[in-house]
matplotlib code that plots the C-alpha trace (Angstrom):
import matplotlib.pyplot as plt

x = [-4.5, -5.2, -7.4, -9.9, -7.6, -4.2, -5.9, -7.0, -3.4, -1.7, -4.1, -3.3, 0.7, -0.2, -1.8, 0.7, 3.4, 1.9, 0.2, 0.5, -1.6, -5.2, -5.3, -8.6, -8.2, -11.6, -12.9, -12.9, -14.1, -10.9, -10.4, -10.8, -8.3, -10.9, -10.7, -8.4, -10.7, -11.0, -13.2, -14.7, -13.7, -15.7, -13.4, -10.2, -11.7, -12.8, -9.4, -7.5, -9.7, -9.3, -5.1, -5.2, -7.5, -4.5, -1.6, -2.5, -2.8, 0.5, 2.4, 0.8, 1.5, 5.4, 5.9, 3.8, 5.5, 9.2, 9.5, 9.2, 10.8, 10.2, 8.6, 12.1, 13.4, 15.2, 14.7, 14.1, 17.3, 19.1, 17.4, 18.2, 22.1, 21.8, 21.6, 24.4, 22.7, 26.0, 25.9, 22.3, 22.9, 25.9, 23.8, 21.0, 22.9, 25.2, 22.6, 20.1, 22.9, 23.8, 19.9, 19.4, 22.7, 20.7, 17.8, 19.4, 21.0, 17.6, 16.2, 18.8, 18.2, 14.5, 15.1, 17.5, 16.6, 12.8, 12.2, 15.1, 14.0, 10.7, 11.9, 14.4, 11.7, 9.5, 12.5, 13.4, 10.1, 10.4, 14.0, 12.6, 9.9, 12.4, 14.9, 11.9, 10.9, 14.2, 15.1, 12.1, 12.9, 16.6, 14.9, 12.5, 9.4, 7.0, 3.9, 6.2, 7.8, 4.3, 3.6, 6.7, 6.1, 2.5, 4.1, 6.7, 4.1, 1.8, 4.8, 5.7, 1.9, 2.0, 5.0, 3.6, 0.3, 1.9, 4.9, 3.5, 2.6, 6.1, 7.0, 3.5, 4.8, 8.3, 7.0, 4.9, 7.6, 10.3, 7.7, 7.0, 10.7, 11.7, 9.3, 10.2, 13.9, 13.4, 11.7, 13.5, 12.1, 9.4, 11.7, 12.3, 8.6, 8.1, 10.9, 9.2, 6.0, 7.7, 9.3, 5.8, 4.7, 7.3, 6.6, 2.8, 3.4, 5.2, 2.5, -0.4, 1.5, 1.9, -1.6, -2.9, -0.6, -2.2, -5.7, -4.9, -3.3, -6.3, -8.8, -11.9, -13.1, -16.3, -16.0, -18.4, -16.0, -12.7, -10.5, -8.1, -11.6, -12.7, -15.1, -14.3, -14.9, -13.6, -15.8, -17.6, -16.4, -12.6, -13.7, -15.1, -11.7, -9.5, -12.1, -11.5, -7.7, -7.6, -9.6, -7.4, -4.3, -5.6, -7.1, -3.7, -1.6, -4.0, -3.9, 0.0, 0.1, -2.4, -0.9, 2.1, 0.2, -1.8, 1.6, 3.0, -0.1, 0.2, 3.9, 3.6, 0.6, 2.7, 5.8, 3.0, 1.4, 4.0, 7.8, 9.1, 7.8, 8.5, 11.8, 14.1, 14.9, 12.4, 10.4, 7.4, 5.5, 6.6, 6.2, 2.9, 1.5, 2.6, 1.1, -2.4, -2.3, -1.8, -4.4, -7.0, -7.4, -6.5, -10.4, -10.7, -7.6, -8.8, -12.5, -11.3, -8.8, -11.8, -13.9, -10.7, -10.0, -13.5, -13.4, -9.8, -10.8, -14.1, -11.9, -9.2, -11.8, -13.8, -10.6, -9.8, -12.9, -12.7, -9.8, -11.0, -14.8, -16.2, -16.4, -20.0, -19.5, -15.9, -18.0, -20.1, -17.0, -15.0, -17.6, -17.7, -14.1, -13.9, -16.6, -14.7, -11.6, -13.2, -14.9, -11.4, -9.9, -12.6, -12.0, -8.3, -9.0, -11.3, -8.8, -5.7, -7.5, -9.3, -6.4, -4.8, -7.7, -7.6, -3.6, -4.0, -7.1, -8.2, -11.8, -13.6, -13.0, -16.4, -16.2, -12.7, -13.5, -16.4, -14.8, -11.8, -13.7, -16.1, -13.0, -11.5, -15.3, -15.4, -11.6, -12.6, -9.5, -11.1, -9.1, -5.8, -6.2, -6.2, -3.1, -0.9, 2.4, 4.3, 3.0, 4.0, 7.6, 8.1, 7.3, 9.8, 12.3, 11.5, 12.1, 15.3, 16.9, 15.8, 17.5, 20.6, 20.8, 20.4, 23.3, 25.5, 24.9, 26.3, 29.3, 30.1, 29.1, 31.3, 29.4, 28.1, 24.9, 23.2, 24.0, 20.0, 18.7, 21.1, 19.9, 16.3, 16.9, 18.8, 16.4, 13.6, 15.7, 16.7, 12.6, 11.5, 13.6, 13.1, 9.4, 9.7, 11.0, 9.1, 5.7, 6.4, 7.2, 4.0, 1.8, 3.6, 2.5, -1.3, -0.7, 0.9, -2.0, -4.4, -2.8, -2.4, -5.8, -6.8, -4.0, -1.4, -0.8, 0.3, 2.8, 4.0, 4.3, 6.3, 8.1, 8.3, 10.8, 9.0, 5.5, 6.5, 8.1, 5.0, 2.7, 4.2, 4.4, 0.7, -0.3, 1.6, -0.3, -3.5, -4.4, -7.6, -6.2, -6.9, -9.8, -12.5]
y = [-32.7, -32.2, -34.8, -34.0, -36.7, -35.0, -31.6, -32.8, -34.1, -30.9, -29.0, -31.2, -30.7, -26.6, -26.8, -28.8, -26.5, -23.5, -25.2, -21.8, -19.6, -19.3, -19.8, -20.9, -22.0, -22.2, -24.4, -22.2, -23.8, -24.1, -24.2, -27.3, -28.0, -27.9, -30.3, -29.4, -27.8, -24.3, -21.9, -18.6, -19.6, -17.0, -14.1, -16.0, -16.7, -12.8, -11.8, -13.8, -12.2, -8.7, -9.4, -10.7, -7.5, -5.2, -7.6, -7.7, -3.9, -3.2, -5.1, -3.1, 0.0, -1.2, -1.5, 1.5, 3.8, 2.5, 0.7, 4.4, 7.6, 10.3, 13.4, 15.0, 13.1, 10.6, 7.0, 5.4, 3.9, 7.4, 9.1, 6.7, 7.2, 10.3, 7.9, 5.6, 2.1, 0.4, 3.4, 2.9, -0.8, -0.5, 2.0, -0.1, -3.1, -1.5, 0.1, -2.9, -4.8, -2.2, -2.2, -6.0, -6.3, -3.7, -6.0, -9.1, -7.5, -6.3, -9.6, -11.3, -8.4, -9.1, -12.5, -11.8, -8.7, -7.7, -5.5, -3.3, -2.9, -2.2, 0.5, 1.6, 2.2, 4.1, 6.3, 6.8, 8.1, 10.7, 11.8, 12.3, 14.6, 16.2, 16.8, 18.2, 20.7, 21.9, 22.2, 24.5, 26.6, 27.0, 28.2, 30.4, 28.6, 29.2, 27.5, 24.5, 24.4, 24.3, 21.6, 19.9, 20.6, 19.2, 15.9, 15.7, 15.9, 13.4, 10.6, 11.3, 10.8, 7.4, 6.1, 6.7, 5.3, 1.7, 1.4, -1.3, -3.3, -3.2, -6.8, -7.8, -6.4, -8.0, -11.4, -11.4, -9.9, -12.5, -15.6, -14.5, -13.5, -16.9, -18.7, -16.7, -17.3, -21.0, -20.9, -17.9, -19.2, -17.1, -13.7, -15.6, -15.9, -12.1, -11.3, -13.5, -11.8, -8.3, -9.1, -9.9, -6.4, -4.4, -6.5, -5.7, -1.9, -1.5, -3.3, -1.2, 2.2, 1.2, 0.2, 3.4, 5.6, 3.5, 4.4, 7.9, 8.2, 7.1, 9.2, 10.5, 13.9, 15.6, 19.1, 21.6, 23.1, 22.5, 25.6, 27.2, 28.2, 24.5, 23.6, 19.8, 17.4, 13.8, 10.8, 9.2, 5.7, 6.5, 7.6, 4.4, 2.8, 5.1, 3.8, 0.1, 0.6, 2.0, -0.7, -3.1, -1.6, -1.6, -5.3, -6.6, -5.3, -6.1, -10.0, -10.0, -8.6, -11.2, -14.2, -13.1, -12.9, -16.1, -18.1, -16.6, -17.9, -21.3, -21.4, -19.9, -22.4, -25.2, -24.2, -23.6, -27.4, -29.3, -27.9, -30.7, -29.7, -26.1, -25.8, -25.3, -22.7, -24.1, -26.3, -28.4, -25.7, -22.9, -24.8, -26.1, -22.9, -21.0, -23.6, -23.5, -19.8, -19.7, -22.4, -23.7, -20.3, -18.2, -17.2, -16.2, -14.0, -12.4, -12.0, -10.0, -8.0, -7.0, -5.6, -3.5, -2.6, -1.3, 0.9, 2.0, 3.4, 4.7, 6.9, 7.9, 9.3, 11.1, 12.8, 13.5, 15.3, 17.1, 19.0, 19.8, 20.9, 24.3, 24.8, 24.0, 20.3, 19.9, 19.8, 16.9, 15.1, 15.6, 13.5, 10.9, 10.8, 10.1, 7.5, 5.5, 6.0, 4.4, 1.6, 0.8, 0.5, -1.8, -3.9, -4.1, -5.1, -7.6, -8.8, -9.1, -11.6, -13.4, -14.6, -15.9, -18.5, -18.7, -19.9, -22.0, -24.1, -23.2, -21.5, -19.4, -16.0, -14.9, -18.3, -17.4, -14.1, -15.0, -17.6, -15.7, -12.7, -15.4, -16.7, -13.7, -12.8, -16.1, -15.4, -11.5, -10.6, -8.0, -5.2, -7.3, -7.4, -3.7, -3.5, -1.4, -1.3, -4.0, -2.6, 0.9, -0.4, -2.2, 1.0, 2.9, 0.3, 0.4, 4.3, 3.9, 1.5, 3.9, 6.9, 4.7, 3.6, 7.3, 8.4, 5.3, 6.8, 10.3, 8.5, 6.5, 8.6, 11.8, 14.8, 17.0, 18.7, 15.0, 14.2, 15.0, 12.8, 10.3, 10.2, 10.0, 7.1, 5.1, 6.1, 4.6, 1.4, 0.8, 1.6, -0.8, -3.7, -3.5, -3.3, -6.6, -8.4, -6.5, -7.1, -10.9, -10.4, -8.7, -11.1, -13.7, -11.6, -11.6, -15.3, -16.0, -14.0, -16.1, -19.3, -18.6, -17.6, -21.4, -23.4, -22.1, -25.6, -26.7, -24.0, -24.8, -28.4, -27.5, -24.4, -24.3, -21.5, -19.0, -19.9, -19.5, -16.0, -15.2, -16.1, -14.0, -11.0, -11.2, -11.7, -8.3, -6.7, -8.3, -10.0, -11.2, -12.9, -16.2, -15.9, -15.4]
z = [6.8, 10.7, 12.2, 15.1, 17.5, 16.5, 17.4, 20.9, 21.7, 20.4, 22.6, 25.8, 25.0, 24.7, 27.9, 29.9, 28.7, 30.2, 33.2, 35.5, 33.0, 32.8, 29.1, 27.4, 23.7, 22.3, 19.8, 16.4, 13.0, 11.2, 7.0, 5.5, 2.4, -0.7, -3.8, -6.3, -9.0, -10.5, -8.8, -10.0, -13.3, -15.1, -13.7, -14.7, -18.5, -18.4, -17.2, -20.0, -22.8, -21.2, -21.4, -25.1, -26.1, -24.4, -25.6, -29.4, -29.9, -27.9, -30.7, -33.4, -31.4, -31.2, -35.0, -35.5, -33.1, -32.8, -36.2, -38.2, -38.2, -35.5, -36.1, -35.8, -38.6, -36.5, -35.9, -32.7, -32.6, -33.7, -30.8, -28.2, -28.8, -26.7, -23.9, -22.9, -22.6, -21.3, -18.4, -17.9, -17.3, -15.3, -13.3, -12.6, -11.9, -9.3, -7.4, -7.4, -6.2, -3.4, -2.3, -2.4, -0.2, 2.1, 2.0, 2.8, 5.9, 7.0, 6.5, 8.7, 11.1, 11.1, 12.1, 15.0, 16.4, 15.3, 18.4, 17.5, 14.0, 14.6, 17.3, 14.7, 12.1, 14.7, 15.5, 12.1, 11.1, 14.0, 13.0, 9.3, 10.4, 12.7, 10.2, 7.8, 10.6, 11.1, 7.4, 6.9, 10.0, 8.5, 5.0, 6.7, 5.0, 8.2, 6.7, 5.6, 9.4, 10.8, 8.6, 10.0, 13.3, 13.0, 11.4, 14.2, 16.7, 15.3, 15.2, 18.5, 19.6, 17.6, 19.0, 22.5, 21.5, 20.2, 22.4, 24.3, 20.9, 19.9, 21.3, 19.5, 16.3, 16.6, 17.7, 14.0, 12.3, 13.3, 12.8, 9.2, 8.4, 9.8, 7.2, 4.4, 5.2, 5.1, 1.7, 0.2, -2.8, -2.4, -3.4, -6.7, -7.3, -6.5, -8.7, -11.6, -11.0, -10.8, -14.3, -15.6, -14.1, -15.7, -19.0, -18.7, -17.8, -21.3, -23.3, -21.5, -22.4, -26.0, -26.2, -24.5, -26.9, -29.8, -28.3, -28.0, -31.7, -33.1, -31.4, -33.2, -32.8, -33.8, -35.2, -36.1, -39.0, -39.9, -39.3, -36.9, -35.0, -34.8, -32.1, -31.5, -28.9, -28.1, -29.3, -26.3, -27.7, -27.3, -23.7, -22.8, -24.6, -21.8, -19.3, -19.9, -20.2, -16.9, -15.3, -17.1, -15.7, -12.2, -12.6, -14.0, -11.4, -8.7, -10.0, -10.3, -6.7, -5.2, -6.7, -4.7, -1.6, -2.2, -2.8, 0.3, 2.3, 1.1, 1.6, 5.2, 6.0, 4.9, 7.2, 10.0, 9.7, 8.0, 8.2, 6.5, 3.3, 3.7, 4.6, 1.5, -1.0, -3.9, -1.2, -2.3, -0.5, -2.7, -6.0, -4.7, -3.5, -6.9, -9.1, -7.0, -7.1, -11.0, -11.4, -9.3, -7.4, -10.3, -10.7, -7.1, -7.6, -10.3, -8.8, -5.9, -8.2, -10.3, -7.2, -6.1, -9.9, -10.4, -7.3, -7.8, -11.5, -10.4, -7.8, -10.2, -12.5, -9.5, -8.7, -12.3, -12.5, -9.3, -10.1, -13.7, -12.5, -11.2, -7.5, -7.1, -8.8, -6.9, -3.5, -4.8, -6.4, -3.2, -1.2, -4.0, -4.1, -0.1, -0.3, -2.7, -1.2, 2.0, -0.1, -1.7, 1.9, 2.6, -0.3, 0.4, 3.9, 2.9, 0.3, 2.7, 4.6, 2.1, -0.1, 2.9, 3.2, -0.5, -0.4, 2.6, 1.7, -1.7, -1.1, -3.7, -3.0, -1.3, 0.8, 1.8, 3.0, 4.8, 6.4, 7.6, 9.0, 11.1, 12.4, 13.8, 15.3, 17.1, 18.2, 19.1, 17.3, 15.5, 16.8, 16.5, 12.8, 12.5, 13.8, 11.2, 13.3, 11.2, 7.8, 9.0, 10.0, 6.8, 4.8, 6.9, 6.3, 2.6, 2.8, 4.9, 2.2, -0.7, 1.2, 2.0, -1.7, -2.7, -0.5, -1.9, -5.2, -4.4, -3.2, -5.6, -8.6, -9.6, -8.3, -11.2, -12.5, -12.5, -8.9, -8.1, -10.9, -10.0, -6.3, -7.4, -9.6, -7.1, -4.2, -6.5, -7.1, -3.6, -2.5, -5.5, -4.4, -0.9, -1.3, -3.2, -0.2, 2.5, 0.7, 0.8, 4.7, 5.0, 3.6, 5.7, 8.7, 7.9, 7.1, 10.5, 12.3, 10.5, 11.1, 15.1, 15.4, 14.0, 15.3, 18.3, 19.4, 16.0, 16.2, 19.3, 18.4, 15.3, 16.3, 20.1, 20.8, 18.3, 19.8, 23.5, 22.5, 20.3, 23.0, 25.5, 23.2, 22.4, 25.9, 26.9, 24.1, 23.9, 27.3, 26.4, 23.0, 24.3, 26.9, 24.5]

ax = plt.figure().add_subplot(projection="3d")
ax.plot(x, y, z, "-o")
ax.set_aspect("equal")
plt.show()
């Protein structure tokens, strides 16, 4: 780990490298590597228990639903013959390959031309809004045209607002993409977690179906005019199932986030152990995320999952309630939406410190927010230009994959379905990679707040480019 003497030498080298600039790098309290022990263990145990409670019934549901005849007299296997398994596998494989090639090209392009990628993303967003507006005008949908015009105007205003921050976003993006490119095994980790996520979704759906099929009803009479209502116990079961779904999904996502943070941190401070596909940094970071830091990941994910569950319930109740109650429920929904954003914002930075140093969840969040306050970077960390650009890239790759499906597949009545499925595959594959890069960008910002001198020492070219871009967008970034 870093020593104070080593840091002073790097500080002097950093200042000598830019003698003409009046740059003051304040002494900020950096994180300290924690001992290797499990933290927030209670939440890890609680998560494992709920996981067992979901997986167990899913096997029962599998044999109950899929091992017996369907209502129409056909077995599940006979009903499945309607679809061509070979065609589905072929379709998925072809368009996953197309999307992967596009993502690989975008990753290389991100490293070589990050500025053009950010600009292209902004232009693409404006172009899509303009085409939507034009299409609605041609079809004569006046209200939709007004909505499209508002979207186009909002996009133009946003581009003008963030134009001077493009070099800043591009520098962060290039540094993050370079770190991921040196540790491409992060994408393997993300793919592995993705497969676990798909299996989890299948098990959860089976368990939910089992709970729904065993639903008890309380009836006042048993005829065609029966007045029945659901048993409250089953309502609680459904509530817990929804909470379990959100919790597990958040845990899987945050394992990736924490693994990326640990790997990029190693690349920042000690590139010798973080410069190969499945480097020591990748393996060690994934191991810590699934052992010592697993409880911290479960803790933060549970908080977000509870808020998401309450928000989903409030939205459902608002849609099904009368007008007088819907106003109050709408207010509650907005409050929960804001709380969800705050929790996810806190998690985004807290998990960087969990991955870098192995802090407990609350301690990590407190330390990283304190770091930004001391630096005076509370405005910088709210910059969403990189995230917006990556989302537009996902959208673009999804659309291009859909267009490829129209060019490759024969034109028939299923062309629309083919385009939609190909779009989803392209968007999904791209999101997998771009979420890794976005996590890397967050880690880069934290590491730059802590140790710009280490970055200058280990990655001089990237450091110079990044520093100049930051000074252009935020001239006071290093004067606090």
